ZANU-133231 format. One record per residue (C-alpha): residue number from 0; residue in three letters; x, z, y. Coordinates in Angstrom, 1 decimal, m for minus. Layout:
N
{i NUM, aa ALA, x X, z Z, y Y}
...
END
This chain:
369
{i 0, aa MET, x 20.7, z m107.6, y m4.6}
{i 1, aa GLU, x 18.1, z m107.0, y m1.9}
{i 2, aa GLU, x 14.6, z m106.3, y m3.1}
{i 3, aa HIS, x 11.7, z m108.6, y m2.6}
{i 4, aa VAL, x 8.2, z m107.1, y m3.1}
{i 5, aa MET, x 5.7, z m109.8, y m3.6}
{i 6, aa LYS, x 2.2, z m109.3, y m5.0}
{i 7, aa VAL, x 0.7, z m112.4, y m6.6}
{i 8, aa THR, x m3.1, z m112.8, y m6.8}
{i 9, aa LEU, x m5.1, z m115.4, y m8.6}
{i 10, aa GLU, x m8.7, z m115.7, y m7.3}
{i 11, aa HIS, x m11.2, z m117.6, y m9.5}
{i 12, aa VAL, x m8.5, z m120.1, y m10.4}
{i 13, aa THR, x m9.7, z m123.0, y m12.7}
{i 14, aa LYS, x m7.7, z m126.0, y m13.8}
{i 15, aa ARG, x m9.3, z m129.0, y m15.4}
{i 16, aa PHE, x m7.5, z m132.1, y m16.8}
{i 17, aa PRO, x m9.2, z m135.4, y m17.7}
{i 18, aa ASN, x m9.7, z m135.5, y m21.5}
{i 19, aa ARG, x m7.0, z m137.8, y m23.2}
{i 20, aa ASN, x m9.7, z m138.8, y m25.7}
{i 21, aa LYS, x m11.5, z m141.5, y m23.7}
{i 22, aa LYS, x m14.7, z m141.2, y m25.7}
{i 23, aa ILE, x m15.2, z m137.6, y m24.5}
{i 24, aa LYS, x m16.4, z m137.5, y m21.0}
{i 25, aa GLU, x m15.9, z m133.8, y m20.4}
{i 26, aa ASP, x m12.6, z m132.5, y m18.9}
{i 27, aa VAL, x m10.3, z m130.1, y m20.7}
{i 28, aa ILE, x m10.3, z m126.7, y m19.1}
{i 29, aa ALA, x m6.8, z m125.2, y m19.4}
{i 30, aa VAL, x m7.4, z m122.3, y m17.2}
{i 31, aa ASN, x m11.0, z m121.0, y m16.7}
{i 32, aa ASP, x m11.9, z m118.7, y m13.7}
{i 33, aa PHE, x m8.7, z m116.7, y m13.8}
{i 34, aa ASN, x m8.7, z m113.5, y m11.7}
{i 35, aa PHE, x m5.8, z m111.2, y m11.8}
{i 36, aa GLU, x m3.3, z m109.5, y m9.6}
{i 37, aa ILE, x 0.4, z m109.1, y m10.3}
{i 38, aa PRO, x 1.6, z m106.0, y m8.6}
{i 39, aa ASP, x 4.8, z m106.0, y m6.5}
{i 40, aa GLY, x 8.1, z m105.8, y m8.5}
{i 41, aa LYS, x 6.5, z m105.7, y m11.9}
{i 42, aa LEU, x 7.1, z m107.7, y m15.0}
{i 43, aa ILE, x 3.9, z m109.3, y m16.4}
{i 44, aa GLY, x 3.7, z m111.1, y m19.7}
{i 45, aa LEU, x 1.2, z m114.0, y m20.1}
{i 46, aa LEU, x 0.6, z m114.0, y m23.9}
{i 47, aa GLY, x m1.5, z m116.1, y m26.2}
{i 48, aa PRO, x m1.3, z m118.7, y m29.0}
{i 49, aa SER, x 0.0, z m122.3, y m28.4}
{i 50, aa GLY, x m2.4, z m124.2, y m26.1}
{i 51, aa CYS, x m4.1, z m121.1, y m24.6}
{i 52, aa GLY, x m3.3, z m122.1, y m21.0}
{i 53, aa LYS, x m0.4, z m119.7, y m20.3}
{i 54, aa SER, x 2.1, z m122.4, y m19.2}
{i 55, aa THR, x m0.6, z m124.1, y m17.1}
{i 56, aa ALA, x m1.2, z m120.7, y m15.4}
{i 57, aa LEU, x 2.6, z m120.4, y m14.7}
{i 58, aa ASN, x 2.7, z m124.0, y m13.3}
{i 59, aa LEU, x m0.2, z m123.1, y m11.0}
{i 60, aa ILE, x 1.6, z m120.0, y m9.7}
{i 61, aa CYS, x 4.8, z m122.1, y m9.0}
{i 62, aa GLY, x 3.0, z m125.1, y m7.5}
{i 63, aa LEU, x 3.8, z m127.7, y m10.2}
{i 64, aa GLU, x 0.0, z m127.9, y m10.7}
{i 65, aa LYS, x m2.7, z m127.5, y m8.2}
{i 66, aa PRO, x m5.8, z m125.6, y m9.1}
{i 67, aa THR, x m9.1, z m127.5, y m9.4}
{i 68, aa GLU, x m10.9, z m124.4, y m7.9}
{i 69, aa GLY, x m9.7, z m121.1, y m6.7}
{i 70, aa ARG, x m6.9, z m119.7, y m4.6}
{i 71, aa ILE, x m3.3, z m118.4, y m5.2}
{i 72, aa ILE, x m2.0, z m115.8, y m2.9}
{i 73, aa PHE, x 1.6, z m114.4, y m2.5}
{i 74, aa GLY, x 1.5, z m111.2, y m0.6}
{i 75, aa ASP, x m1.0, z m112.0, y 2.2}
{i 76, aa THR, x m0.1, z m115.7, y 2.3}
{i 77, aa ASP, x m2.4, z m118.3, y 0.7}
{i 78, aa VAL, x 0.0, z m120.7, y m1.1}
{i 79, aa THR, x m2.6, z m122.8, y m2.9}
{i 80, aa ASP, x m1.6, z m126.0, y m1.0}
{i 81, aa LEU, x 2.1, z m125.2, y m0.6}
{i 82, aa PRO, x 4.6, z m127.3, y m2.6}
{i 83, aa PRO, x 6.9, z m125.5, y m5.1}
{i 84, aa GLN, x 10.0, z m125.7, y m2.8}
{i 85, aa HIS, x 8.1, z m123.7, y m0.1}
{i 86, aa ARG, x 6.8, z m121.0, y m2.4}
{i 87, aa GLY, x 10.0, z m119.0, y m2.9}
{i 88, aa VAL, x 9.8, z m119.1, y m6.7}
{i 89, aa GLY, x 12.6, z m119.2, y m9.3}
{i 90, aa LEU, x 11.7, z m121.0, y m12.5}
{i 91, aa VAL, x 13.4, z m120.8, y m15.9}
{i 92, aa PHE, x 12.2, z m123.2, y m18.6}
{i 93, aa GLN, x 12.6, z m123.1, y m22.4}
{i 94, aa ASN, x 15.1, z m125.9, y m22.4}
{i 95, aa TYR, x 17.3, z m124.5, y m19.6}
{i 96, aa ALA, x 17.4, z m127.9, y m17.8}
{i 97, aa LEU, x 21.0, z m127.5, y m16.8}
{i 98, aa TYR, x 23.0, z m130.5, y m15.3}
{i 99, aa PRO, x 25.5, z m131.4, y m18.0}
{i 100, aa HIS, x 28.2, z m133.0, y m15.6}
{i 101, aa LEU, x 28.4, z m129.9, y m13.4}
{i 102, aa THR, x 30.3, z m126.7, y m14.1}
{i 103, aa VAL, x 28.4, z m123.3, y m14.4}
{i 104, aa ARG, x 29.4, z m122.5, y m10.8}
{i 105, aa GLU, x 28.1, z m125.8, y m9.6}
{i 106, aa ASN, x 24.9, z m125.4, y m11.6}
{i 107, aa ILE, x 24.2, z m122.0, y m10.1}
{i 108, aa ARG, x 25.2, z m123.1, y m6.6}
{i 109, aa PHE, x 22.9, z m126.3, y m6.7}
{i 110, aa PRO, x 19.7, z m124.7, y m5.2}
{i 111, aa LEU, x 21.7, z m123.2, y m2.3}
{i 112, aa GLU, x 23.0, z m126.7, y m1.3}
{i 113, aa ASN, x 19.4, z m127.7, y m0.5}
{i 114, aa PHE, x 19.0, z m125.1, y 2.2}
{i 115, aa ARG, x 18.6, z m126.7, y 5.6}
{i 116, aa GLY, x 18.4, z m125.6, y 9.2}
{i 117, aa ASP, x 18.8, z m121.8, y 9.9}
{i 118, aa LYS, x 18.9, z m121.2, y 6.1}
{i 119, aa LYS, x 22.0, z m123.4, y 5.6}
{i 120, aa LEU, x 24.9, z m121.5, y 4.1}
{i 121, aa SER, x 28.6, z m121.7, y 4.5}
{i 122, aa LYS, x 30.8, z m122.4, y 1.4}
{i 123, aa GLU, x 32.0, z m118.7, y 1.5}
{i 124, aa GLU, x 28.4, z m117.4, y 1.6}
{i 125, aa MET, x 27.4, z m119.8, y m1.3}
{i 126, aa GLU, x 30.3, z m118.6, y m3.4}
{i 127, aa GLU, x 29.4, z m115.0, y m2.7}
{i 128, aa LYS, x 25.8, z m115.5, y m3.9}
{i 129, aa VAL, x 27.0, z m117.5, y m6.9}
{i 130, aa LEU, x 29.3, z m114.6, y m8.0}
{i 131, aa GLU, x 26.6, z m112.1, y m7.4}
{i 132, aa ALA, x 24.1, z m114.0, y m9.6}
{i 133, aa ALA, x 26.7, z m114.6, y m12.2}
{i 134, aa ARG, x 27.6, z m110.9, y m12.3}
{i 135, aa LEU, x 23.9, z m110.0, y m12.6}
{i 136, aa VAL, x 23.7, z m112.0, y m15.9}
{i 137, aa GLN, x 27.3, z m111.2, y m17.0}
{i 138, aa ILE, x 28.8, z m114.7, y m17.0}
{i 139, aa GLU, x 31.3, z m114.4, y m14.2}
{i 140, aa GLU, x 34.2, z m115.4, y m16.6}
{i 141, aa LEU, x 32.4, z m118.6, y m17.6}
{i 142, aa LEU, x 32.0, z m120.2, y m14.2}
{i 143, aa ASP, x 34.4, z m123.1, y m14.8}
{i 144, aa ARG, x 32.9, z m124.1, y m18.0}
{i 145, aa ARG, x 30.4, z m127.0, y m18.6}
{i 146, aa PRO, x 27.1, z m126.3, y m20.3}
{i 147, aa SER, x 28.2, z m128.2, y m23.4}
{i 148, aa GLU, x 31.0, z m125.7, y m23.9}
{i 149, aa MET, x 28.6, z m122.7, y m24.0}
{i 150, aa SER, x 26.3, z m121.2, y m26.6}
{i 151, aa GLY, x 22.4, z m121.3, y m26.1}
{i 152, aa GLY, x 22.4, z m117.6, y m25.0}
{i 153, aa GLN, x 25.1, z m118.3, y m22.3}
{i 154, aa GLN, x 23.3, z m121.4, y m21.1}
{i 155, aa GLN, x 20.1, z m119.3, y m20.8}
{i 156, aa ARG, x 22.0, z m116.8, y m18.6}
{i 157, aa VAL, x 23.1, z m119.7, y m16.4}
{i 158, aa ALA, x 19.5, z m120.9, y m16.0}
{i 159, aa ILE, x 18.4, z m117.3, y m15.0}
{i 160, aa ALA, x 21.3, z m117.0, y m12.6}
{i 161, aa ARG, x 20.4, z m120.4, y m11.0}
{i 162, aa ALA, x 16.8, z m119.2, y m10.6}
{i 163, aa LEU, x 17.9, z m115.9, y m9.1}
{i 164, aa VAL, x 20.7, z m117.2, y m6.7}
{i 165, aa LYS, x 18.2, z m118.2, y m4.0}
{i 166, aa ARG, x 16.6, z m114.8, y m4.0}
{i 167, aa PRO, x 13.1, z m115.8, y m5.1}
{i 168, aa GLN, x 10.0, z m113.8, y m4.3}
{i 169, aa VAL, x 8.6, z m114.5, y m7.7}
{i 170, aa LEU, x 10.6, z m115.3, y m10.9}
{i 171, aa LEU, x 8.8, z m117.3, y m13.5}
{i 172, aa LEU, x 10.0, z m117.6, y m17.1}
{i 173, aa ASP, x 8.4, z m120.1, y m19.5}
{i 174, aa GLU, x 9.2, z m119.1, y m23.1}
{i 175, aa PRO, x 12.8, z m118.4, y m22.0}
{i 176, aa LEU, x 14.0, z m117.0, y m25.4}
{i 177, aa SER, x 12.4, z m119.2, y m28.0}
{i 178, aa ASN, x 15.5, z m121.3, y m28.5}
{i 179, aa LEU, x 17.7, z m118.3, y m29.3}
{i 180, aa ASP, x 18.3, z m116.7, y m32.7}
{i 181, aa ALA, x 16.7, z m113.4, y m33.5}
{i 182, aa ARG, x 19.6, z m111.1, y m32.7}
{i 183, aa LEU, x 20.5, z m112.9, y m29.4}
{i 184, aa ARG, x 16.8, z m112.9, y m28.5}
{i 185, aa LEU, x 16.7, z m109.1, y m28.8}
{i 186, aa GLN, x 19.8, z m108.8, y m26.7}
{i 187, aa THR, x 18.6, z m111.2, y m24.0}
{i 188, aa ARG, x 15.2, z m109.5, y m24.0}
{i 189, aa GLU, x 16.9, z m106.2, y m23.0}
{i 190, aa GLU, x 19.0, z m108.1, y m20.4}
{i 191, aa LEU, x 15.9, z m109.6, y m18.8}
{i 192, aa LYS, x 14.3, z m106.2, y m18.5}
{i 193, aa ARG, x 17.6, z m104.8, y m16.9}
{i 194, aa ILE, x 17.9, z m107.7, y m14.5}
{i 195, aa GLN, x 14.2, z m107.4, y m13.5}
{i 196, aa LEU, x 14.6, z m103.6, y m12.8}
{i 197, aa GLU, x 17.8, z m104.2, y m10.8}
{i 198, aa THR, x 16.5, z m107.0, y m8.6}
{i 199, aa GLY, x 12.9, z m105.7, y m8.3}
{i 200, aa ILE, x 11.6, z m109.2, y m8.3}
{i 201, aa THR, x 8.0, z m109.8, y m9.4}
{i 202, aa THR, x 8.4, z m111.6, y m12.7}
{i 203, aa VAL, x 5.9, z m113.5, y m14.8}
{i 204, aa PHE, x 7.0, z m114.1, y m18.4}
{i 205, aa VAL, x 5.2, z m116.6, y m20.7}
{i 206, aa THR, x 5.5, z m116.1, y m24.4}
{i 207, aa HIS, x 3.6, z m116.5, y m27.6}
{i 208, aa ASP, x 5.7, z m113.8, y m29.2}
{i 209, aa GLN, x 3.6, z m110.5, y m28.8}
{i 210, aa GLU, x 6.5, z m108.3, y m29.9}
{i 211, aa GLU, x 8.6, z m109.8, y m27.1}
{i 212, aa ALA, x 5.9, z m109.2, y m24.5}
{i 213, aa MET, x 5.0, z m105.7, y m25.6}
{i 214, aa SER, x 8.7, z m104.6, y m25.6}
{i 215, aa ILE, x 9.6, z m105.6, y m22.0}
{i 216, aa CYS, x 6.5, z m106.2, y m19.9}
{i 217, aa ASP, x 4.9, z m103.6, y m17.7}
{i 218, aa THR, x 1.5, z m105.4, y m18.2}
{i 219, aa ILE, x 0.3, z m108.1, y m20.5}
{i 220, aa VAL, x m2.4, z m110.7, y m20.0}
{i 221, aa VAL, x m3.8, z m111.9, y m23.3}
{i 222, aa MET, x m5.3, z m115.5, y m23.1}
{i 223, aa LYS, x m7.4, z m117.6, y m25.4}
{i 224, aa ASN, x m8.6, z m121.1, y m24.6}
{i 225, aa GLY, x m7.8, z m120.7, y m20.9}
{i 226, aa VAL, x m9.8, z m117.5, y m20.6}
{i 227, aa LEU, x m8.3, z m114.1, y m19.8}
{i 228, aa GLN, x m9.3, z m111.8, y m22.7}
{i 229, aa GLN, x m7.6, z m108.5, y m21.7}
{i 230, aa MET, x m5.1, z m107.3, y m19.2}
{i 231, aa GLY, x m3.3, z m104.0, y m19.1}
{i 232, aa ASP, x m0.6, z m101.8, y m20.4}
{i 233, aa PRO, x 0.8, z m103.1, y m23.7}
{i 234, aa GLN, x 0.3, z m100.0, y m25.7}
{i 235, aa ARG, x m3.2, z m99.5, y m24.3}
{i 236, aa ILE, x m4.3, z m103.0, y m25.3}
{i 237, aa TYR, x m2.8, z m102.5, y m28.8}
{i 238, aa ASP, x m4.6, z m99.2, y m29.2}
{i 239, aa GLU, x m7.9, z m100.3, y m27.5}
{i 240, aa PRO, x m8.4, z m104.1, y m28.0}
{i 241, aa ILE, x m11.4, z m105.4, y m26.3}
{i 242, aa ASN, x m12.4, z m107.9, y m29.1}
{i 243, aa LEU, x m11.3, z m109.1, y m32.6}
{i 244, aa PHE, x m9.1, z m111.9, y m31.2}
{i 245, aa VAL, x m6.9, z m109.4, y m29.1}
{i 246, aa ALA, x m6.7, z m107.0, y m32.1}
{i 247, aa SER, x m5.6, z m109.8, y m34.4}
{i 248, aa PHE, x m3.1, z m111.3, y m31.9}
{i 249, aa LEU, x m1.2, z m108.1, y m31.2}
{i 250, aa GLY, x 0.8, z m106.3, y m33.9}
{i 251, aa THR, x 3.2, z m107.2, y m36.7}
{i 252, aa PRO, x 2.1, z m107.4, y m39.5}
{i 253, aa GLN, x m1.3, z m108.5, y m38.3}
{i 254, aa ILE, x m4.2, z m106.2, y m38.3}
{i 255, aa ASN, x m6.1, z m106.1, y m41.7}
{i 256, aa THR, x m9.8, z m107.2, y m41.3}
{i 257, aa PHE, x m12.6, z m106.6, y m43.8}
{i 258, aa LYS, x m16.2, z m107.5, y m43.8}
{i 259, aa GLY, x m18.2, z m104.3, y m43.4}
{i 260, aa ARG, x m21.4, z m102.8, y m42.2}
{i 261, aa ILE, x m22.7, z m99.8, y m40.2}
{i 262, aa ALA, x m25.4, z m97.9, y m42.0}
{i 263, aa ASP, x m26.7, z m94.3, y m42.2}
{i 264, aa GLY, x m24.3, z m93.2, y m39.5}
{i 265, aa GLY, x m21.2, z m94.4, y m41.3}
{i 266, aa VAL, x m18.8, z m97.5, y m41.4}
{i 267, aa TYR, x m18.8, z m99.1, y m44.9}
{i 268, aa ILE, x m16.5, z m101.6, y m46.6}
{i 269, aa GLY, x m18.6, z m102.4, y m49.6}
{i 270, aa ASP, x m19.7, z m99.0, y m51.1}
{i 271, aa ALA, x m16.8, z m97.1, y m49.5}
{i 272, aa ARG, x m17.7, z m95.1, y m46.5}
{i 273, aa VAL, x m14.5, z m95.2, y m44.5}
{i 274, aa LEU, x m15.5, z m93.7, y m41.1}
{i 275, aa ASP, x m18.4, z m92.0, y m39.3}
{i 276, aa ALA, x m20.3, z m94.2, y m36.9}
{i 277, aa GLY, x m21.9, z m91.7, y m34.7}
{i 278, aa GLY, x m25.1, z m93.0, y m33.2}
{i 279, aa VAL, x m24.3, z m96.7, y m33.5}
{i 280, aa SER, x m27.3, z m98.8, y m34.8}
{i 281, aa ASP, x m27.0, z m100.5, y m38.2}
{i 282, aa ARG, x m25.4, z m103.9, y m38.2}
{i 283, aa ASN, x m22.8, z m106.1, y m39.9}
{i 284, aa VAL, x m19.3, z m105.6, y m38.5}
{i 285, aa SER, x m15.7, z m106.5, y m39.0}
{i 286, aa VAL, x m13.6, z m103.5, y m39.8}
{i 287, aa SER, x m10.0, z m103.9, y m38.7}
{i 288, aa ILE, x m7.2, z m101.5, y m39.8}
{i 289, aa ARG, x m3.7, z m101.5, y m38.4}
{i 290, aa PRO, x m1.0, z m101.6, y m41.1}
{i 291, aa GLU, x 0.1, z m98.1, y m40.1}
{i 292, aa GLY, x m3.5, z m96.9, y m40.4}
{i 293, aa PHE, x m3.5, z m96.5, y m44.2}
{i 294, aa ILE, x m2.7, z m93.3, y m46.0}
{i 295, aa VAL, x m2.1, z m93.5, y m49.8}
{i 296, aa ASP, x m4.6, z m91.0, y m51.1}
{i 297, aa GLU, x m5.7, z m90.7, y m54.7}
{i 298, aa ASN, x m9.1, z m89.4, y m53.5}
{i 299, aa GLY, x m9.3, z m91.9, y m50.6}
{i 300, aa PRO, x m12.6, z m93.8, y m50.2}
{i 301, aa LEU, x m11.0, z m97.4, y m50.1}
{i 302, aa GLU, x m10.0, z m98.7, y m53.5}
{i 303, aa CYS, x m7.9, z m101.9, y m53.6}
{i 304, aa GLU, x m6.1, z m103.9, y m56.2}
{i 305, aa PHE, x m2.4, z m103.0, y m56.1}
{i 306, aa VAL, x m0.2, z m106.2, y m55.9}
{i 307, aa ASN, x 3.3, z m104.9, y m55.2}
{i 308, aa ARG, x 5.6, z m102.9, y m52.9}
{i 309, aa GLU, x 8.1, z m104.3, y m50.5}
{i 310, aa VAL, x 10.8, z m101.8, y m49.5}
{i 311, aa MET, x 11.9, z m102.3, y m45.9}
{i 312, aa GLY, x 14.2, z m99.3, y m45.6}
{i 313, aa ARG, x 12.5, z m96.9, y m43.2}
{i 314, aa ASP, x 9.0, z m98.1, y m44.3}
{i 315, aa THR, x 7.5, z m99.5, y m47.4}
{i 316, aa SER, x 4.9, z m102.3, y m47.2}
{i 317, aa TYR, x 2.1, z m102.0, y m49.8}
{i 318, aa VAL, x 0.5, z m105.3, y m50.7}
{i 319, aa ALA, x m3.0, z m105.1, y m52.0}
{i 320, aa LYS, x m6.2, z m107.1, y m52.4}
{i 321, aa HIS, x m9.8, z m106.4, y m51.8}
{i 322, aa PRO, x m12.9, z m108.7, y m52.3}
{i 323, aa LEU, x m14.2, z m108.1, y m48.7}
{i 324, aa PHE, x m10.8, z m108.6, y m47.1}
{i 325, aa VAL, x m10.7, z m111.6, y m44.7}
{i 326, aa GLY, x m7.5, z m113.5, y m45.6}
{i 327, aa GLU, x m5.0, z m113.4, y m48.4}
{i 328, aa ASN, x m3.3, z m109.9, y m48.8}
{i 329, aa ILE, x m3.8, z m106.5, y m47.2}
{i 330, aa ARG, x m0.5, z m105.0, y m45.8}
{i 331, aa ALA, x m0.3, z m101.3, y m45.5}
{i 332, aa ILE, x 2.9, z m99.9, y m43.9}
{i 333, aa ILE, x 3.7, z m96.4, y m45.5}
{i 334, aa PRO, x 6.8, z m94.2, y m44.7}
{i 335, aa SER, x 9.2, z m94.7, y m47.5}
{i 336, aa GLU, x 9.4, z m91.1, y m48.4}
{i 337, aa VAL, x 5.7, z m91.4, y m49.6}
{i 338, aa VAL, x 6.2, z m93.2, y m52.9}
{i 339, aa SER, x 3.3, z m94.2, y m55.0}
{i 340, aa THR, x 2.9, z m97.2, y m57.3}
{i 341, aa GLY, x m0.8, z m97.2, y m57.7}
{i 342, aa VAL, x m2.5, z m96.3, y m60.9}
{i 343, aa ASP, x m3.6, z m98.9, y m63.5}
{i 344, aa GLY, x m3.3, z m101.6, y m60.9}
{i 345, aa LYS, x m5.5, z m99.8, y m58.4}
{i 346, aa ILE, x m4.5, z m98.0, y m55.2}
{i 347, aa ARG, x m6.7, z m95.8, y m53.0}
{i 348, aa PHE, x m6.3, z m95.3, y m49.3}
{i 349, aa SER, x m7.9, z m93.0, y m46.7}
{i 350, aa LEU, x m7.6, z m94.1, y m43.1}
{i 351, aa LYS, x m6.3, z m92.8, y m39.8}
{i 352, aa PRO, x m9.5, z m93.2, y m37.5}
{i 353, aa SER, x m7.4, z m94.0, y m34.4}
{i 354, aa LYS, x m6.0, z m97.0, y m36.2}
{i 355, aa VAL, x m9.3, z m98.5, y m37.2}
{i 356, aa HIS, x m11.3, z m100.8, y m34.9}
{i 357, aa VAL, x m14.9, z m102.0, y m35.5}
{i 358, aa PHE, x m16.2, z m105.2, y m34.1}
{i 359, aa ASP, x m19.7, z m106.7, y m33.9}
{i 360, aa GLU, x m20.0, z m109.5, y m36.4}
{i 361, aa ASN, x m21.8, z m111.8, y m33.9}
{i 362, aa THR, x m20.0, z m111.1, y m30.6}
{i 363, aa ASN, x m16.6, z m110.0, y m32.0}
{i 364, aa GLU, x m16.6, z m107.3, y m29.2}
{i 365, aa ARG, x m15.3, z m103.8, y m30.2}
{i 366, aa ILE, x m17.8, z m101.2, y m30.8}
{i 367, aa ILE, x m16.8, z m97.8, y m29.5}
{i 368, aa LEU, x m17.6, z m95.2, y m32.3}
END
């Protein structure tokens, strides 16, 4: 498949919707002053909780919504006022949106039949493109079936083939895997990455599943309430979250957050000095520890109440409690060869400094120690 390189730029894009609650005069801001650039031929993940504005951002890129303010640029072309059909985008929705009365071949061919003028294709050219798209998603033996005769995973592949057949400049995927079971999701995830690498098409992938985004995206954009929180390489965002929201959103199990304070050049959780704080001034903080950041250590500074162990094969999850923990249970992931049950219902941990993040209590911004 020939390569299309297409950079997508959003400049100060804002989208407001009238409030559905008639008593509230203010508009709802779904996307707020969005600035980012999607480089040529990369796979970008828009990530965030439900209602954070990620699907609206996708609809703005494809032209289904028009920004209230700002500009959208494909390459060097301003497409802000262009309708979707003239933007050269391929769109795949969560619900596949296949035509039930058409075969797979006819579903994939459908976008090509709308080509007019010098873009109009002969039957042979259409068939060739349909076969090429079907091969790419590995469904060439299913072309004569109807959608109702196929599994969810196969239908998803048809939807992707239909989006790819017209050689879009940008491929947009809105929660494309959320209807699949866990195993199929993993497989389709790998397929998506393969297809994206093979075609070189600039791809934007919307998901609320951070594991999915981290595993296949070159870059992730973390959103909250329509505002871009952080954008960058998935591993870097995981290791260096800009604020408490980003730290809490990325990672499974979730990061463990304690109420703490900085005093006398140290980071404290209660009376336990868990880290050095360099020259940071005294203040109240949130101390967040990744599950893999705990080391079972009988001389460790952090004493917790031992609840139980959950053996997960390669790792063991230690479940514990602490009065300053924010939430229900602490989860510490320890390699299974390190076995410890805790003594008299207590367990002590020392911490890996690179896996501990400290956030200002008032701003929730990360403090660099």
